[in-house]
Steps between C-alpha positions, in 0.01 A plus 500: 500500500254733323770614247695194418299418180450861398703607188638841426299682230171323575329824584608671178388193300152475652452872534454464881668791691804402712402497865710578797522128583629439151779741566580371834514147362732606216730670749529204730553267206836659444609454862658187652319526832640181642858594428450854614329398825762238573784751479316752706445251774871392496617852492271591802622195699867574433453869580332424837780253605772729378346793683464305815866391467606856447314617804631206714857579390448873586370414847777236547780731403359780718474266803848354461651831442326656812635218706851442369594849382275714713516339843832299487714743310301811581500635150203680355529578114290779351161433348375560151189581332232626743722380774776740425570718800251304718784341688833669533795283412779424746846356477554150651518505875647159514683468159725205614186288513515504128802269512266230666164574331603506147732187491265309732197568272711419190580160649136435565402610147781297348391181693136560395553558140766229441292250694166543340517701182843593365344690206359752753848650553599826332257732324165336425421683173791349327381159620154564346661604178709176500202295567307655196788441258662179617269314733172493312365758737516259790555646857493252786222587745734465795691800359220745601503458888880462507554811292257700710659404830851532383435842359321626812811413695751623250341839446365529852829449655652792299601320184535724191234341289151575344168343539410469134706179440329294773153612425558435119597151587192467720269599216685302243505192735122513547452540123717195447305302756163603345618368171602168649165459681292585190730305273553786270735498202869612545434818300208586745716423798764741372233770455383438859855537625524845331159589633611411852826704470300809372241459787782482771700796373193720400340453839812539720607823331159647447575496123244270332582621145873507553493153656311346199731665254808396709389140499472476118813717435759377748509160342710623219794730453439631146176686466284189495187426694277214601197683372257204514523522880418878526126486561500226776799686648315825506198337666693322764710811579185711547356241736826472693527877528153520646574218751829646617366859520198395690705315762810735530385844373427678164775755503789487241842377605651851474383852559645710237435869420646583164409757236397377149785500250507838324863590455630347180865596590475253790501218238877560460538439877283193477704367218811525709318339800417199258873455421593514865224244591625268229850506642371432858265233365787312341695519820204383706445192289871409467544530883181308583592202290870535560440468876296190444724324248840646607458500877222294649506220248867435582456482873564155615214493744145340499247695286285567803790689677547748216200725580643526856835619355315748284316623808820550683645708219183706492514550870856640482402730228185622687709576820627806303201566274172355640310658212589194291276277716160398358337590176603868514176672388501725809830645402371570146204673645726714728708593198180618325407706803724652754797351318815325605856628521695452174766299689240252616353474145842445344573234754166322471518428126810251522393385849151400384652304213723314735224448762254343255779282357590386852133423568384337177816365328587300814162306473272724708145533379358820351456695186731744311224740390489709815878530529533586129239784552688624802846491318347682203316757713814567705696551190239745385517681832884534480462614127244769603705629794825540274304659225326744734851610625674530187249554215184623692328629177494145363416318817159322535364465862645231724163317510484493115855359464431237766181375328657509160814322639293225645307429185793550266740288703277202529397528129861449411593212739172314473454565126138608570484867376125528454406327827758690704377845420140403556572337828690778634229742400246287680712453806548880535142589387628744236517466122649845455846375430425249222690702228841515678442149634440374152819661380723364789345150470583485137854611559557255782345209299725559204830568696461199729432254225633166595497575872193350679413470872264212395744248351221259411366742232543393148537747211149431334228255458689300245769427761249372759413132526142616559475579130686220338331398186361847460807622324637219282654758255685681781653181632609381156663846438726435792633180348752488228595234247849482636376331819336227304779370273845361525718721273760219480258231372585339162210569254487278193413687191425438126598677185231609241652279232535183709348193313194355675664168563786683698229693678346168616842375625554821709154517646453134591852475653464824686311591825330821395137540402573790272798592288589854379599531131803722476625660177871535402528835677369355831160677482178308586349377173214309651417216748357158466368245753502124524137493407587690175748233410248226578238629277730496199617154585148381417581562124843335430482577132575875573799443739771542230326815373482690832748693702474662846405833368197348330321379809620761755287778648651807332686753714252784450246275661738376772660801656751472780566619849803633672623427856407841646137507372224461757268207495189711439656605170585139431142387576371751257727359241393142577135611451541695188710228324295215643825302581608286789883574466703805412869514445709715732776699328779687675403828329342648188556279186716377367589377851561142604221300667581422858180318599143411449223627710173306537159633587496243783818646650341850516184368677721296739698817587180693556363233734837482693494882542137481630602242763814697600299817560251304706782372709423129425843426374 
C-alpha cells in the first residue's frame, strides 16, 4: 500500500507540497473499505432476492386471481395506477362459486402452513418484528417458500390481505439465511433481517425510502428507531425497487391528481379527520385481534381448518358486497377518480375490517398494510363526501382526503408516522400533501397510543432483547428494592453503647454478615460487619474499652434505602459509599429497619431480569 506508512503532516514538516495522491490517501485512511464493501454486497444480494420475491408474488397473485376469481367466479375488480380504467370492472357472474373457492383455498392454505411452517400464518411483518426482538433474528429458510405460496393462494382467491407481509418475510428470511451461511454475529443477523424487510416492502410498493424508514420504525411503538440499520436498508430497498420495477413496470401504485396544499382553513378539517381515523383505527385493531382470540382461537377444530372457516365467512360477506374481495386498491383508485356512491363507501369501511379479520385472523397468509391503507382511504372518502355536502367551504378534495386518510390511518395503527406519510407519497407519486398528512399522522399516533396492529412491537430499544446490556441503567430503574427483600425478616441490630464483648456474642451467634447500629429513637446510627469485629479481636487489651459505636461505620457514611427506591439509585449509593450492604428502612428516619440489601442481591436481580427478557427463564 503506497500510503500505509505515510504520516499526516509530513508534507508540512519537510516543506514538500501535498500532492493529489497524498489527499486521496488521507481520505481513504479514514474509511473502513472492507466493512463498507461487505455491507454493500450484502444489501445488494438481499435487494435482488427480495425484488425477485416481490415480482414472483405479484405474478403469482395475478395468475391465481385470474383463474379463481376471474374465470371461476366471473368477477373483475377495477385496476389501479396506470391500469385504472384499462379494464372495466364487473359484478360476479357466478357469485355462489365463492362458497367453494374461498373455503377450499383456505383449507389448502391451512394444511400447507400448519404442516410445513406454522409461523407463516397471519401477517408476515409481525412475524419479522417478533423474530428481531425475541428470536435473535432467526427466520427458518422454509418459511420463505411456504409464505410465498400460501399468500399467493390466499390473496389470489380473493382473501382480504396485502402483499407487504409475505414479501417482508421473504426478504427477512433471506437475510437471516445469509447471516447463518456467513456465520455473522447475532447483531449483524438482526440488521440483515431489517434490511430484508425494507427491501421487500420498498420494492413491492414502489417506495424505496418509505420501505427503509418503515423497517427501522415499525419495530418500536414509542418513537424509537433501529438507526444502525438505516444505510443497508436504504441500499437494499433501492436495489429491490429497481428489480421489481424492471420486471413489473415503473409506474406508481396509484394515479392521483391533487392540488398542492394551499388553503390553511382546511387544516381544521384535517384535524377532525385525524380524530375520526383514530376512532376507526382503534375499532380495526380491536376487531382484528378480537376475532382471532375471541372467535377463531375458541373453535374446537384443527388449526388447518380455521382458514377455511374464515374463507366461508368472507364468502358470505362478499355475496352481498364483492368489493371486499382482494387487496382493494382498485376501489380506492375509483374513489379518487369517478367516485363511489356514499352508501357503498359507508358499507365498505366496516365490511373491509370484517373481511380482513376473517382472512388473516383465521390463520390465512397475507399482510395488513394494504387493508389498513384501504380502510383509511375509504374513511377519508366518506369524510370528504360528507364534508362536501354539509360544509363545502372547508372540504378538501376527495383524492386529498383519501391519500391523507391512508397515511394517517396506518401511521396510527402501525406506530410508524414518518414512514407512513413517505410511503403514501411515493405510492401516489405526489408529495403535495405532506403538510396535512403530517398533521393527521401526528394526531392518530397520539390518540391511538397503546393500540398496535403489530403486537410484536416493543415500546423502545431498551425493551428489546436485541439491546440487552446496552441499557443497564434502564433495566435497573424498572426494579425496586421491595422485590428483593422480605419485609417480615428478623434483622438483629446493635445499640451504639453496647460493650464490645456483648457485640461479639451477638455477632458470632447470629447469621448476618452485617449488623445495623440503632439509636434509642430507632434511627440508623451506623453499621458494622463481622470483619470489623474480627479486626478488633486481634487486640484483646482494648475490648473492655470499646462499644459498638466506636467501631461502626457512621450513619452519614452509611446511608439507607427504602422499599420503593429503584435499583439504579441503590447502585449509585453503593458506589458512592463503597459499601457491600445497605440497611432498608420502612420510611424516612427515624423509621425501623426492615431488612438488609447486599450489592450481590442487586446484581443477581439484574441478571435474572436480563434472562427473563431474553425468554430464557
